[in-house]
C-alpha positions, 0 to 999 in steps of 0.5 A: 720492396719497391715496384719497378717504374718507368723512368721519370719523364717531365710531363706538362699539361696542355697549359704548360704547367708541370705535373708534380712527380708522384712518390714511388709506391711500395707494396705496403702503401698500395695494400693500405690504399686498397684496404687490404692491410691496416695502416699500422703494422701491428701484429696481434700476438694473441690472435696469432697464438689462438689461430695456431692453437685452433689449427693444431686442435683441428689437425688433432681432431682430423687425425682422431677421425682418420684413426677411428675410420681405420679401426672401423674398416679393420673391424669390418674387414676381419668380420668379412674374412670370418664370414668368408671362412665360415661359408668356405667351411660350410661348402667343404662340409657339404662336399664331404657329405656328398662324397661320403654318400656317393662312395659309401 
């Protein structure tokens, strides 16, 4: 891929010398000159495979944590439900006793 450039214009210095044309730069050449990319286009396959393995391990760990958090929440929620029903039954029992005392 080439960068778009302004059409070539003859440039001369103040002494009448022509300035040599600069070669068109590609994105890769610019990246190499900026130090963002190595001058050799080699891909280390082992590094790529290792990074994919590390990424999949991290995702598996996050899924395991998410499942553990869901399970813990479900247990807590069930406990809250049990507490609520126990309190409700206790209140109903007290009301029943008051009703029996008042009408017996």
